C-alpha positions in Angstrom: -34.1 -25.1 -24.1 -33.2 -26.4 -20.4 -34.4 -24.3 -17.9 -31.0 -25.0 -16.3 -29.0 -23.2 -18.6 -30.4 -19.3 -18.1 -26.9 -17.9 -18.4 -26.9 -18.9 -22.4 -30.0 -16.1 -22.5 -28.3 -13.0 -21.3 -25.1 -13.2 -22.6 -26.5 -13.6 -26.2 -28.7 -10.8 -25.7 -25.5 -8.5 -24.7 -23.3 -9.8 -27.5 -25.8 -9.4 -29.9 -26.1 -5.8 -28.5 -22.6 -4.8 -29.4 -21.8 -6.6 -32.1 -25.5 -4.7 -34.1 -24.6 -1.9 -32.5 -23.7 1.0 -35.2 -20.0 1.9 -35.9 -19.5 -0.7 -32.9 -15.4 -0.2 -31.4 -14.8 2.4 -33.7 -16.4 6.3 -35.2 -16.1 6.6 -39.0 -15.6 10.4 -40.7 -19.0 12.0 -40.5 -20.7 10.0 -38.3 -23.1 11.6 -35.8 -22.7 9.0 -33.1 -18.5 8.3 -31.9 -18.5 5.3 -29.7 -15.8 5.3 -26.6 -14.3 2.0 -24.6 -15.9 -1.1 -24.8 -15.9 -3.4 -21.9 -17.8 -5.6 -20.1 -17.8 -8.8 -17.9 -19.4 -12.3 -17.2 -19.9 -13.3 -13.7 -20.9 -16.5 -12.1 -21.3 -17.1 -8.7 -22.5 -20.0 -6.0 -23.1 -19.6 -2.7 -24.0 -21.7 0.3 -25.6 -20.9 3.6 -26.5 -22.9 6.5 -28.0 -21.0 9.4 -29.3 -22.5 12.6 -30.8 -20.7 15.3 -31.6 -22.6 18.8 -33.6 -21.5 22.0 -33.9 -23.0 25.2 -37.5 -23.4 23.9 -37.3 -25.9 21.4 -40.2 -24.6 19.9 -38.4 -22.0 18.4 -35.3 -23.7 16.8 -34.8 -22.9 13.3 -32.4 -25.0 10.6 -31.7 -22.9 7.5 -30.1 -24.4 4.3 -29.7 -22.4 1.2 -28.0 -22.6 -2.3 -27.8 -19.5 -4.7 -26.5 -20.0 -8.3 -25.8 -16.4 -9.6 -25.2 -15.4 -13.4 -24.5 -11.9 -14.5 -23.5 -10.0 -17.8 -22.9 -6.4 -17.8 -21.8 -4.1 -20.8 -20.4 -1.0 -21.1 -19.5 2.2 -23.6 -17.3 4.7 -21.5 -16.6 8.3 -23.7 -18.8 8.0 -26.3 -19.7 11.2 -27.7 -21.9 13.1 -30.7 -20.4 14.9 -32.8 -18.0 16.4 -31.1 -16.2 16.1 -27.8 -16.7 19.2 -26.6 -20.9 18.8 -27.5 -22.1 15.8 -25.9 -19.8 12.8 -23.4 -21.2 10.3 -21.7 -20.8 6.3 -20.4 -24.0 3.8 -21.3 -24.2 0.9 -19.3 -26.2 -2.4 -18.9 -26.4 -5.3 -16.5 -28.2 -8.4 -16.4 -28.2 -10.9 -13.6 -30.5 -14.3 -13.5 -30.1 -15.3 -9.6 -31.6 -18.8 -8.6 -32.1 -19.5 -4.8 -33.2 -23.0 -3.3 -34.2 -22.7 0.5 -34.7 -25.7 3.2 -36.1 -24.6 6.6 -37.3 -26.8 8.6 -37.6 -29.4 6.1 -39.8 -27.6 3.8 -37.7 -26.5 0.3 -38.4 -23.4 -1.7 -37.5 -22.5 -5.3 -37.0 -18.7 -6.4 -35.7 -17.5 -9.6 -35.0 -13.7 -10.1 -33.9 -11.9 -12.9 -32.4 -7.9 -12.2 -31.7 -5.4 -14.6 -29.5 -2.3 -14.3 -28.4 -0.1 -16.4 -26.4 3.4 -16.4 -26.2 6.2 -18.7 -24.6 9.6 -17.7 -24.2 12.4 -20.3 -22.7 16.1 -20.0 -22.7 18.7 -22.6 -21.0 21.3 -23.4 -18.1 19.9 -21.1 -16.3 22.7 -22.0 -17.7 26.0 -22.0 -19.0 27.7 -18.5 -21.9 26.8 -19.0 -22.5 23.1 -19.2 -25.2 20.3 -18.4 -25.6 16.4 -17.2 -28.1 14.1 -17.9 -28.2 10.8 -15.8 -30.5 8.0 -15.1 -30.0 4.9 -13.7 -31.4 2.1 -12.3 -29.6 -1.1 -10.1 -31.3 -4.5 -8.7 -29.3 -6.7 -6.1 -30.3 -9.0 -3.4 -28.3 -9.2 -0.6 -28.1 -12.1 1.7 -28.5 -11.9 5.3 -28.6 -14.2 8.0 -31.6 -16.5 7.9 -32.9 -14.2 5.3 -32.2 -11.5 2.6 -32.7 -8.2 1.5 -33.8 -7.0 -2.1 -32.9 -3.8 -3.2 -34.0 -1.5 -6.4 -33.0 1.7 -6.8 -34.0 3.9 -10.0 -33.1 7.3 -10.2 -32.8 10.3 -12.9 -32.3 13.7 -13.5 -30.6 17.2 -14.9 -27.9 19.0 -13.3 -27.0 22.5 -14.8 -23.7 24.4 -14.1 -22.8 28.1 -14.4 -18.8 29.3 -14.0 -17.8 32.6 -13.0 -16.3 33.1 -16.8 -19.5 32.8 -18.3 -20.7 35.5 -20.8 -22.9 36.9 -18.4 -20.1 39.1 -17.1 -19.7 40.8 -20.8 -23.2 42.1 -20.9 -23.0 43.7 -17.2 -24.8 41.0 -14.9 -22.6 39.8 -11.8 -20.7 37.0 -12.1 -21.0 33.9 -10.3 -21.4 30.3 -10.3 -24.7 28.1 -9.7 -25.5 24.7 -10.1 -29.3 23.4 -10.2 -29.9 19.9 -9.7 -33.8 18.5 -10.4 -33.4 14.5 -9.5 -36.1 12.0 -8.8 -34.9 8.7 -6.8 -37.4 6.0 -6.6 -36.1 2.7 -3.6 -37.8 -0.4 -3.0 -36.3 -2.4 -0.2 -37.5 -5.8 0.9 -36.2 -7.7 4.1 -37.0 -11.0 4.8 -36.7 -13.1 8.0 -37.3 -16.6 9.0 -37.1 -15.1 12.7 -39.7 -13.3 11.7 -38.4 -9.8 11.8 -39.5 -8.3 8.4 -39.1 -4.6 6.9 -40.4 -3.4 3.1 -40.0 -0.1 2.3 -41.2 1.9 -1.2 -40.0 5.2 -1.4 -40.2 7.9 -4.1 -38.2 11.4 -3.7 -38.0 14.5 -5.4 -35.4 16.9 -5.0 -34.1 19.8 -6.2 -31.4 21.4 -5.2 -29.6 25.0 -6.1 -26.6 26.6 -5.3 -24.8 29.8 -5.8 -21.6 31.4 -4.9 -20.2 34.7 -5.5 -16.3 36.2 -4.6 -15.4 39.3 -3.9 -11.6 41.1 -3.5 -11.9 40.1 0.3 -15.2 38.1 0.7 -17.2 35.3 -0.3 -21.3 35.0 -0.6 -22.7 31.2 -0.7 -26.8 30.3 -1.1 -28.0 26.9 -1.2 -31.5 25.9 -1.5 -32.9 22.6 -1.4 -36.5 20.7 -1.6 -37.0 17.3 -0.8 -40.7 15.6 -1.1 -40.6 11.8 0.4 -43.7 9.5 -0.5 -43.5 6.4 1.3 -46.8 4.9 0.7 -45.8 1.3 3.2 -45.2 4.1 6.2 -47.6 7.0 5.4 -45.7 8.7 8.4 -42.3 8.8 7.1 -43.9 10.8 4.6 -43.1 14.3 4.3 -41.6 17.5 2.5 -39.0 20.2 3.1 -37.3 23.0 2.4 -33.8 24.5 3.3 -32.3 27.4 2.7 -28.7 28.5 3.6 -26.8 31.8 3.0 -23.2 31.8 4.1 -21.1 35.3 4.1 -17.5 35.7 5.4 -15.6 38.8 4.9 -11.9 39.7 5.6 -11.5 43.7 6.5 -9.3 45.8 8.9 -5.8 47.7 7.9 -4.0 44.4 7.6 -7.1 42.1 7.2 -6.7 41.0 10.7 -10.9 41.0 11.4 -12.9 38.2 9.9 -16.5 38.2 10.2 -18.4 35.2 9.6 -22.2 35.0 9.2 -24.6 31.9 8.8 -28.3 31.8 8.1 -30.1 28.5 8.3 -33.6 27.3 7.8 -35.3 24.2 7.5 -39.0 23.7 7.1 -40.6 20.0 7.2 -44.3 19.1 6.7 -45.9 15.4 7.4 -46.5 13.4 10.6 -44.0 15.2 12.2 -43.4 18.8 11.2 -41.1 20.8 12.3 -39.5 24.5 11.6 -35.6 25.3 12.4 -34.1 28.8 12.1 -30.8 29.3 12.8 -28.7 32.6 12.5 -25.1 32.7 13.4 -22.6 35.9 13.2 -18.8 35.5 14.3 -16.5 38.1 14.6 -12.7 36.9 15.3 -10.0 39.9 15.8 -6.4 39.2 15.7 -4.8 42.3 17.9 -1.2 41.0 18.0 0.3 37.5 17.3 0.0 36.1 20.5 -3.7 37.7 21.0 -7.4 37.0 19.5 -10.7 37.8 20.4 -14.4 36.3 19.2 -17.6 37.8 19.4 -20.5 35.3 18.5 -23.9 35.3 18.4 -26.1 32.5 17.7 -30.2 32.8 17.7 -31.9 29.5 17.1 -36.0 28.9 17.1 -37.5 25.3 17.0 -41.3 25.8 16.0 -42.9 21.8 16.7 -46.5 20.2 17.5 -45.3 20.9 21.0 -44.7 24.5 21.1 -41.9 27.1 20.0 -38.7 27.0 21.5 -35.8 29.5 21.0 -32.6 30.4 21.9 -30.3 33.0 22.4 -26.2 32.7 22.8 -23.8 35.2 23.2 -20.4 34.5 23.1 -17.5 36.1 24.1 -13.7 34.5 23.7 -10.1 36.0 24.7 -7.1 33.4 23.4 -3.6 35.0 24.9 -0.4 33.5 24.2 1.9 35.7 26.7 4.7 32.8 26.4 5.5 30.2 24.2 3.6 27.0 24.3 1.8 28.9 26.9 -1.6 29.2 26.3 -4.5 31.0 27.6 -8.5 31.0 27.4 -11.2 33.2 28.9 -14.9 32.8 27.9 -17.8 34.3 28.8 -21.8 33.2 27.7 -24.9 34.5 28.3 -27.5 32.1 27.2 -31.6 32.4 27.1 -33.7 30.3 25.9 -37.8 30.6 25.8 -39.6 27.0 26.0 -43.5 26.7 25.5 -43.4 25.8 29.8 -41.5 29.3 30.2 -37.5 30.4 30.3 -33.8 29.4 31.3 -31.2 31.8 31.6 -27.6 30.5 32.1 -24.3 32.7 32.4 -21.0 31.8 32.9 -17.6 32.1 32.8 -14.6 29.7 32.2 -11.1 30.0 32.0 -8.6 27.5 31.3 -3.8 27.2 30.8 -2.6 24.8 28.6 1.3 24.4 28.9 3.9 22.2 27.4 7.6 22.1 27.8 10.4 20.0 26.7 11.8 18.0 29.3 15.0 15.6 29.6 15.8 14.6 26.2 13.2 13.0 24.3 10.0 13.7 26.6 7.5 16.4 26.4 5.5 17.6 29.7 2.1 18.4 29.2 -0.2 20.6 32.1 -3.5 21.9 31.9 -5.5 24.0 34.6 -9.1 25.6 34.2 -12.5 26.5 35.8 -15.8 27.6 34.9 -18.5 29.5 37.2 -22.0 28.7 36.0 -25.7 29.9 37.1 -28.4 28.6 35.6 -32.2 30.2 36.6 -35.2 27.6 35.4 -38.6 29.6 35.4 -40.8 26.8 34.1 -44.0 25.5 34.9 -43.5 22.0 33.8 -39.9 19.8 34.5 -40.2 18.4 30.9 -38.1 19.4 28.3 -38.0 18.3 24.9 -35.2 17.4 22.0 -35.8 17.0 18.5 -34.0 14.7 15.9 -30.9 14.4 18.3 -28.0 13.3 15.8 -26.6 10.0 16.6 -25.0 7.1 14.7 -25.1 3.2 15.0 -22.1 1.3 16.1 -19.4 -0.4 13.5 -20.2 -3.2 14.9 -23.4 -4.2 16.5 -23.9 -6.5 19.7 -22.2 -7.3 22.6 -23.6 -4.1 24.2 -22.5 -1.4 21.5 -24.5 1.4 21.9 -24.6 5.1 23.0 -25.2 7.4 25.3 -28.4 10.2 24.8 -27.1 13.6 25.2 -29.4 14.9 28.0 -29.4 13.3 31.5 -32.7 12.3 33.5 -34.3 11.1 29.8 -38.4 9.6 30.1 -37.7 6.3 28.6 -41.6 6.0 27.5 -40.4 9.6 25.1 -37.7 8.1 23.6 -38.2 7.7 19.1 -35.6 6.5 17.1 -35.8 6.8 13.4 -33.2 5.6 10.8 -32.2 8.3 9.2 -31.0 6.4 5.7 -30.5 7.7 2.4 -32.2 10.9 3.7 -35.4 8.9 4.8 -36.9 8.3 8.5 -37.8 4.5 8.7 -39.4 3.3 12.1 -37.6 1.4 14.4 -39.5 -0.4 17.5 -37.9 -1.1 20.9 -37.1 -4.1 22.0 -36.6 -5.5 18.4 -34.4 -3.0 17.0 -32.9 -1.7 19.8 -32.9 -2.0 24.1 -32.2 0.7 26.5 -29.7 0.6 29.4 -29.8 3.3 32.2 -26.6 4.3 34.0 -27.3 6.3 36.3 -29.1 9.4 35.1 -27.5 9.0 31.7 -29.7 6.4 29.4 -27.9 4.0 26.7 -29.4 2.9 23.4 -27.8 -0.2 22.0 -28.7 -1.8 18.4 -30.0 -4.8 18.3 -27.7 -7.1 15.3 -31.1 -8.8 14.4 -32.9 -5.8 13.5 -34.3 -5.5 10.4 -33.7 -1.9 10.2 -31.1 -0.3 11.9 -27.7 -1.0 9.9 -24.1 -0.5 11.1 -23.1 2.8 10.9 -26.4 3.7 9.6 -27.3 7.6 10.9 -30.1 7.5 13.8 -32.2 10.6 15.2 -34.1 10.5 18.1 -36.7 12.5 20.1 -37.3 12.2 23.3 -38.2 15.0 26.5 -35.8 14.8 29.6 -36.9 16.1 33.2 -35.1 19.0 35.5 -36.1 21.2 38.3 -38.8 23.6 36.7 -38.7 26.5 39.5 -34.7 26.7 40.4 -31.9 28.7 40.9 -28.6 26.9 41.1 -24.8 27.3 40.9 -22.0 25.0 39.2 -18.4 25.2 40.0 -16.5 22.9 38.1 -12.8 22.7 38.0 -9.8 20.4 36.1 -6.4 19.9 36.3 -4.2 17.6 34.4 -0.4 16.7 33.5 1.1 14.2 31.2 4.3 13.0 30.0 5.2 12.0 26.6 8.2 9.7 25.2 8.7 8.3 21.7 8.3 5.1 23.1 5.7 5.9 26.7 2.9 8.2 27.7 1.4 8.5 31.2 -1.4 11.3 31.9 -3.5 12.0 35.1 -6.5 14.1 35.0 -9.2 15.0 37.5 -12.6 16.9 36.6 -14.9 17.9 39.1 -18.3 19.6 39.4 -20.6 20.7 42.5 -24.3 22.3 42.1 -25.5 24.0 44.8 -29.3 25.1 44.9 -29.3 29.2 45.6 -33.7 29.7 45.7 -36.9 27.5 44.5 -37.2 24.1 46.0 -36.7 20.5 45.4 -33.8 20.8 43.3 -33.6 16.8 42.8 -31.7 16.9 39.4 -28.7 18.3 41.1 -25.9 16.0 40.4 -22.4 16.4 42.1 -19.4 14.6 39.9 -15.9 13.6 40.8 -13.8 11.7 38.0 -10.2 10.7 38.3 -8.7 9.7 35.2 -5.1 7.5 34.8 -3.6 6.6 31.0 -0.6 4.5 30.3 0.4 4.0 27.3 3.3 1.8 25.8 4.7 2.2 21.4 7.3 1.1 19.8 8.0 0.0 16.2 10.9 -2.4 14.8 11.4 -2.9 10.9 9.2 -6.2 10.9 6.7 -5.7 13.9 5.1 -3.1 16.0 3.8 -3.1 19.2 1.0 -0.8 21.5 -0.4 -1.5 25.1 -3.1 1.0 27.0 -4.0 1.0 29.9 -6.7 3.0 31.9 -8.5 3.9 35.2 -11.1 5.4 36.1 -13.2 6.6 39.0 -16.3 8.3 39.3 -18.1 9.5 42.0 -21.6 11.3 41.8 -25.0 11.7 43.5 -27.1 8.9 41.5 -23.8 7.0 39.6 -21.0 5.7 41.0 -18.2 3.3 39.4 -14.6 2.0 38.7 -13.7 1.3 35.2 -10.5 -0.5 34.1 -9.5 -0.7 30.5 -6.8 -2.4 29.1 -6.0 -2.6 24.9 -3.1 -4.1 22.8 -1.7 -4.5 19.3 0.8 -6.7 17.9 2.0 -6.6 14.4 4.1 -8.7 12.5 5.5 -8.8 8.3 6.7 -11.9 8.3 7.5 -11.4 4.7 7.1 -9.0 1.6 3.2 -8.3 1.0 2.0 -10.2 4.2 0.8 -8.3 8.0 -0.6 -10.3 10.7 -2.0 -8.1 13.3 -3.5 -9.2 16.7 -5.9 -6.4 18.8 -7.3 -7.4 22.3 -9.1 -5.0 24.8 -11.3 -5.6 27.4 -13.1 -3.2 29.9 -14.7 -4.0 33.1 -16.9 -1.5 35.1 -18.3 -2.0 38.5 -21.2 0.1 39.4 -21.4 0.8 43.2 -25.0 2.4 43.5 -27.9 0.7 43.4 -28.3 -1.6 41.7 -25.0 -2.6 42.2 -23.2 -4.4 39.2 -20.4 -5.1 37.2 -20.3 -5.2 33.2 -17.3 -6.6 31.6 -16.7 -5.9 27.7 -13.8 -7.7 26.2 -13.0 -8.5 22.4 -9.7 -9.8 20.5 -8.8 -10.1 17.0 -6.6 -11.4 14.1 -6.0 -10.3 11.0 -4.2 -11.7 8.2 -3.4 -9.6 4.7 -1.2 -10.9 2.1 -0.3 -9.6 -1.7 1.9 -11.2 -4.0 3.1 -8.6 -6.3 5.2 -8.4 -9.2 4.1 -12.2 -10.0 1.6 -14.4 -11.8 -1.3 -15.0 -10.9 -1.6 -11.7 -8.8 -3.0 -13.3 -5.6 -4.8 -10.9 -2.7 -5.9 -13.0 0.5 -7.2 -11.5 3.8 -9.0 -13.7 6.6 -9.4 -12.8 10.3 -10.5 -14.1 13.2 -12.7 -12.5 16.1 -14.4 -12.7 19.7 -16.5 -10.2 21.4 -17.9 -10.7 24.5 -20.3 -8.7 26.7 -21.2 -9.3 30.3 -23.5 -7.9 32.9 -24.4 -9.2 36.1 -27.9 -8.2 35.8 -28.5 -9.8 32.6 -27.3 -12.8 30.3 -23.7 -12.9 28.7 -23.8 -12.1 24.8 -21.0 -14.0 23.2 -20.2 -13.5 19.2 -17.3 -15.6 17.3 -17.0 -14.3 13.7 -13.8 -16.0 10.9 -13.9 -14.8 7.5 -11.8 -15.5 4.5 -11.1 -14.1 1.3 -9.0 -14.7 -1.8 -8.7 -13.0 -5.3 -6.7 -14.5 -7.8 -6.3 -12.5 -11.4 -4.8 -15.0 -14.5 -4.6 -11.5 -16.7 -9.0 -10.9 -17.5 -10.2 -13.9 -15.1 -10.2 -13.1 -11.3 -12.0 -15.8 -9.0 -13.2 -15.2 -5.9 -13.5 -17.0 -2.7 -14.9 -15.8 0.6 -15.3 -17.9 3.5 -17.3 -16.3 6.7 -18.8 -18.3 9.7 -20.5 -16.3 13.3 -21.7 -17.8 16.0 -23.8 -15.6 18.4 -24.9 -16.9 21.8 -27.4 -14.9 24.8 -29.6 -16.0 27.2 -29.3 -19.4 26.3 -30.4 -19.0 23.1 -27.7 -19.8 19.8 -27.4 -18.6 16.1 -24.9 -20.1 14.1 -23.9 -18.8 10.4 -21.6 -20.8 8.1 -21.3 -19.0 4.2 -19.0 -20.4 1.2 -18.8 -18.5 -1.9 -17.1 -19.1 -5.5 -17.3 -16.3 -8.0 -15.6 -16.5 -11.5 -15.3 -12.9 -13.3 -13.8 -12.6 -16.7 -13.8 -9.0 -18.0 -13.5 -8.1 -21.9 
């Protein structure tokens, strides 16, 4: 048998299994096993990639060419049952992939041949009864082609899931009726990412997860409890291994003569061991009273305790809020907040009063006037022996598209750059990252921006990120902050315009230094046009921001727009573009310009044979900064799918180029796939 025709092996195996299965395609009366619906597919795919990287230093140039052949067979039996559908039903499927890859990099060729096997089993027992269970086990292997490399993924998990409904027989024996879920799951994942540019990433993790949830409903209240234990073992990154326990208890009660009072209580505890142990305890009590239809008050007490290697930090916060609507479309809010923090280096106290008013009114025939006014008076009193405060696991997310300056600001100002630790929390894990390889820092006045790099082997678009860092403040001062805001806007069905002013003044009341106090002024002007017609639509938005503070000053102008057109039934064409220019006047004075444009085309041919769907996109993103090199990203893609009965033909074409600091990266890929379903 020729080694160049491997598809004959998996196809023969799949057909033999299906034909040899007892009672194939039907179940005879009296049989224990009754098969459900059989289905499957055979898939053939060819991919060609050509990539190049050239830098100022020709010794760093890379040329990569890759041809990839994929053959896949899948067979699945859906909704089979044992003896009776009420006893056990399920799904059982298997997949077999054979991937052959030939790569040529800098004149050196390499051939890779891999077999990927997957299965899926999911069965539910006693589904019609208030107590039932589920058993599942699945395994999947995949190979993802990346620029200048690839990522091999393997995921395997198995577990059981037991469910108890409120109408269970327990209530007939005097037990309190409730609903509950118990789930035990073991998951093993392997991920290996290799790039010829030298950025590799490997992980081999095992997660054991136990989760229990219980719910009890009363006449005017509800009680919920959940517990989860996660045991993660990562031999590749031992510092990422940990065990965590978390418990959450929630209770709400509606009471009063007209049920106009509601009490919500939440208790949360999280305990994690390992290289970075932490224990978080959180209690939250809130009472809301609807005195009248237009008057309500809220009372809240929040307590949070965080124990880590750096010590214990405890925060107690009390809040009182009044909502009052004296007239229709006029809303008044007033809140009083007291916060006491006990930190390893001392204490911090804050208390403030905040008042706001919002009003809207219909003017002319089709316009609405919006106005708001607010102010806040706050006192902060720091009694600390150190100027550093630690933030643990601040939640952020990677941008949806990496590159061209896309990033996010950290929550606190005056961050110590050397203290920043970023971990990728994809899939509940804690993958470590490296500055310079996975992300870079940008300082904007007293704020710090994290910009993930598109060449990162760890951080992917939209990944959840956890950031730990320390920030600086005046350790022993008492200061006042006076904040005010006002805005007015006018909205038409085809236009909107608004202006808003915000300002904040901080004044030292006692103590020394005060070098971290900041006074700010911000003016924002927004203008937008929007109109829809039968076969077209248009949007145009612009904004102007003037920001002045003790440490940072800039002017920012933003433009954006959309043009959409439907040339025929099932077709859509859209052009979107935006540009943001920011001129920083504080040292170091510089200018940044971020611009993007994207043209998309989508077409569906409904009601015809064959069914054809197509989509295309052409985009360009540019980020310029007078202090650093300009980054330009050009992207193009085309995807078409034609369906002839049970045969699908898919073609995908992608191309991109990235230029920064004299280095240029080009990527080109064409993929052809045929899928025959049966």
